[in-house]
Each structure stands twice: as structure tokens, then as C-alpha cells.
C-alpha positions in Angstrom: -0.7 -9.7 -1.2 -4.2 -9.8 0.2 -7.3 -10.3 -1.9 -10.8 -9.1 -1.1 -13.7 -10.2 -3.3 -17.0 -8.4 -3.4 -19.6 -11.0 -4.4 -23.4 -11.1 -4.7 -25.6 -13.0 -7.0 -28.1 -10.1 -6.8 -27.6 -6.8 -8.6 -28.1 -3.3 -7.3 -26.8 -4.1 -3.8 -23.7 -1.8 -3.9 -20.9 -4.1 -4.9 -19.1 -1.6 -7.1 -19.6 1.2 -4.6 -17.9 -0.9 -1.9 -15.2 -2.1 -4.2 -14.1 1.3 -5.4 -14.1 2.7 -1.9 -12.1 -0.2 -0.4 -9.6 0.0 -3.2 -9.2 3.7 -2.8 -8.9 3.4 0.9 -6.1 0.9 0.4 -4.2 3.2 -1.9 -4.6 6.2 0.4 -3.4 4.0 3.3 -0.1 3.5 1.4 -0.8 0.1 -0.1 0.0 -0.7 -3.7 -3.6 -1.5 -4.7 -5.4 -2.8 -7.8 -9.1 -3.2 -8.5 -10.2 -5.9 -10.9 -13.6 -5.4 -12.5 -15.0 -8.7 -13.7 -18.5 -7.3 -14.4 -19.3 -7.0 -18.1 -21.1 -3.7 -17.3 -17.7 -2.4 -16.3 -18.9 0.1 -13.8 -15.7 0.1 -11.8 -13.6 0.5 -14.9 -15.7 3.4 -16.1 -15.3 5.0 -12.6 -11.5 4.5 -13.0 -11.5 6.1 -16.4 -13.1 9.3 -14.9 -10.8 9.4 -12.0 -8.0 12.0 -11.9 -5.9 10.2 -9.3 -3.6 7.5 -10.6 -4.5 5.1 -7.9 -6.0 2.6 -7.4 -5.2 0.9 -10.7 -8.5 -0.4 -12.2 -8.3 -3.4 -14.6 -11.3 -4.6 -16.5 -11.2 -8.2 -17.8 -12.9 -11.5 -18.1 -13.0 -14.1 -15.2 -11.1 -16.6 -17.3 -8.1 -14.3 -17.0 -8.3 -13.8 -13.2 -5.4 -16.2 -12.4 -3.2 -14.2 -14.8 -4.3 -10.9 -13.4 -3.5 -12.1 -9.9 -0.1 -13.3 -11.0 0.6 -10.0 -12.7 -0.5 -8.0 -9.6 1.8 -10.1 -7.4 4.7 -9.6 -9.8 4.1 -5.9 -9.8 4.3 -5.8 -6.0 0.6 -5.2 -5.2 -0.2 -5.3 -1.5 -4.0 -5.4 -1.9 -6.3 -6.7 -4.7 -10.0 -5.9 -4.7 -12.2 -7.9 -7.0 -15.6 -6.6 -8.2 -17.9 -9.2 -9.7 -21.1 -9.4 -11.7 -24.4 -10.6 -10.4 -25.8 -13.9 -11.6 -22.3 -15.1 -12.6 -21.6 -18.3 -10.8 -18.4 -19.2 -12.6 -16.8 -15.8 -12.3 -18.0 -15.4 -8.7 -16.6 -18.8 -7.7 -13.2 -18.0 -9.4 -13.1 -14.7 -7.3 -14.2 -16.5 -4.2 -11.4 -19.1 -4.6 -8.8 -16.3 -5.1 -10.0 -14.3 -2.1 -8.7 -14.1 1.4 -11.9 -12.4 2.4 -15.4 -12.4 0.7 -17.8 -9.5 1.3 -21.4 -10.1 0.4 -23.3 -6.7 0.1 -27.0 -7.1 0.9 -29.8 -4.6 1.3 -31.9 -5.1 4.4 -35.0 -6.2 2.3 -36.7 -9.6 2.2 -35.8 -10.5 -1.4 -32.2 -9.5 -0.9 -31.9 -11.5 2.3 -33.3 -14.5 0.6 -30.9 -14.2 -2.3 -27.6 -14.3 -0.3 -27.9 -18.0 0.2 -26.5 -18.7 -3.3 -23.5 -16.4 -2.6 -22.9 -18.0 0.8 -22.9 -21.4 -0.9 -20.1 -20.2 -3.3 -18.0 -19.1 -0.3 -18.6 -22.5 1.3 -17.4 -24.3 -1.9 -14.4 -22.0 -2.0 -13.7 -22.6 1.7 -13.1 -18.9 2.3 -14.4 -16.6 5.1 -17.5 -14.6 4.0 -19.2 -11.8 5.7 -22.5 -10.0 4.8 -22.3 -6.2 4.6 -25.6 -4.6 5.0 -25.7 -1.9 2.3 -28.0 0.7 0.9 -29.7 0.7 4.2 -32.3 3.3 5.2 -31.1 5.7 7.9 -32.7 5.4 11.3 -34.8 2.3 10.6 -35.3 -0.8 12.7 -35.1 -2.9 9.6 -31.3 -2.9 9.9 -31.3 -4.5 13.3 -34.0 -6.9 12.1 -32.0 -7.9 9.1 -28.9 -8.4 11.1 -30.7 -10.6 13.6 -32.3 -12.6 10.8 -29.0 -13.2 9.0 -27.2 -14.2 12.2 -30.1 -16.5 13.0 -29.4 -18.2 9.6 -25.7 -18.7 10.6 -24.4 -15.8 8.5 -21.5 -13.6 9.7 -22.5 -9.9 9.5 -19.9 -7.2 9.3 -20.3 -4.6 12.1 -20.3 -1.6 9.8 -23.5 -0.8 7.9 -23.4 1.2 4.6 -26.4 3.5 4.6 -28.2 5.3 1.7 -26.3 8.6 1.4 -26.1 11.1 -1.4 -22.3 11.3 -1.1 -22.0 7.9 -2.6 -24.2 8.9 -5.6 -22.5 12.1 -6.3 -18.9 11.1 -5.7 -18.7 8.3 -8.2 -20.0 10.6 -11.0 -16.5 11.9 -11.6 -14.4 9.0 -10.3 -14.2 10.0 -6.7 -15.2 8.4 -3.4 -17.4 9.7 -0.6 -14.3 10.6 1.4 -12.9 12.7 -1.5 -16.3 14.3 -2.2 -17.2 15.1 1.4 -14.2 14.6 3.7 -15.3 13.8 7.3 -18.9 13.1 6.2 -20.9 10.2 7.4 -20.4 8.2 4.2 -16.6 8.7 4.4 -16.6 7.5 8.0 -18.7 4.4 7.2 -16.3 3.3 4.4 -13.2 4.1 6.5 -14.6 1.9 9.3 -15.4 -0.9 6.8 -11.9 -0.7 5.4 -10.3 -0.8 8.9 -12.4 -3.8 9.8 -11.6 -5.6 6.6 -7.9 -5.1 7.0 -8.1 -6.7 10.4 -9.8 -9.7 8.9 -6.9 -10.3 6.5 -4.1 -9.3 9.0 -3.2 -6.1 7.3 -2.2 -3.0 9.2 -4.3 0.0 8.2 -1.2 2.0 7.4 0.2 0.4 4.3 3.4 2.5 4.1 4.4 1.7 7.7 3.7 -2.0 7.0 6.2 -2.0 4.2 8.9 -0.1 6.0 8.6 -2.1 9.2 8.6 -5.6 7.7 4.8 -6.0 7.8 3.0 -8.6 5.7 3.1 -8.1 1.9 
């Protein structure tokens, strides 16, 4: 089982949006996928309650139970576990970071957000896990995205190649428990998240076709 944790000490940066899209992409790729929501606001769990499709399974719980949830997911044959965390929750975020094979740090390309990622990067360093910044909620066709990438890389941060832009498909799709790809198949938002999922899979050595991975002896 591979585990991806979405962590940021700042709110409003798109953690849950990225989490539900990656988990859904995993399920659609044929992986047995679970999404754990550690945020007391329970946005991911509420999204799952509205969702008509059975997958991904969404579990809302407290950070203290994360080891038990991971053990249960492994026992149930999960291939991919995505963890959505709360902002300003060092203890829960550190637990998620330690459990992760890959940490994604959503960050808007704005000065206050860029300054705030240092605390999250510190958690990843403590956990000794690979962490990548994902530029999110980015304005379309703006030089600020390239400026933010350059600034982050200048600070030693690893920045994911795929940018998640401000698109209405993200806003409308989650209203009834869908993703951008289900709301607007082939749209730009769908393509962005598909590219992020493919890239993330490569980081954790998962083929992007989960069903073929199981039938050909790929990693579990």
C-alpha cells in the first residue's frame, strides 16, 4: 500500500480538493483506494456523503486513530491511501507525514502562503519523508506562478511540475460529491488533476493502471 498525505499548516489552499481528486483518480485507475479525513471540519467526509459512487471509501476520524486506520486499510487490501489533514494541526500533520510515502504541500502563489510553507516543510524533515509543493488555486495566465516556483526552488523546496489553477469546475463538481473530471470530462481541470495523479504515482512507484498492476504482479 502506498500513502499520500496532503499537508499544509495554512487553510484555504486546496488540500481537500487535491485529496478527493487524487483518491478518486486512484479508484478510477483500478486501485483499491481509501481517503482518510483528519480535519475536524470534515470537508472530505461530507463530500463522500454526497457522492453517488461507492469509491473511494472516505473515512473521517481523529489523528490518534491513524495507525489503526492504516492497519485496517492494509488488512482490507487497500492499494492507495490518501490522507487529508487540518491546517494548524502540528500533531495530526506530523502523524500523517510519518505515515506517508509522499507528502504534498498545496500552496497558493501568494506571499503569505509562500512564507507559511516553511512550517510544513519542517514537519516533512522531521518525518524524513519526501515532500513536494503543489502550486494551487493559481490565477490563469499570470507570471506570478513562475515567480512563485522560482522563489520556492530558491529556498530549496521541491515543486511539483503540475500547477492546479483556479477553475470553476473544481467549485461546482464538489457540490454533489463529484470531481472535475466527472463534472467536465476532458476539461482543463480534469487534465490538471490527471497529470498530478500520474506524476504522484511515479513518485511512489505505482503504475497508473491499478488493475493491471494487480494482475501482473505489480507493487501492492
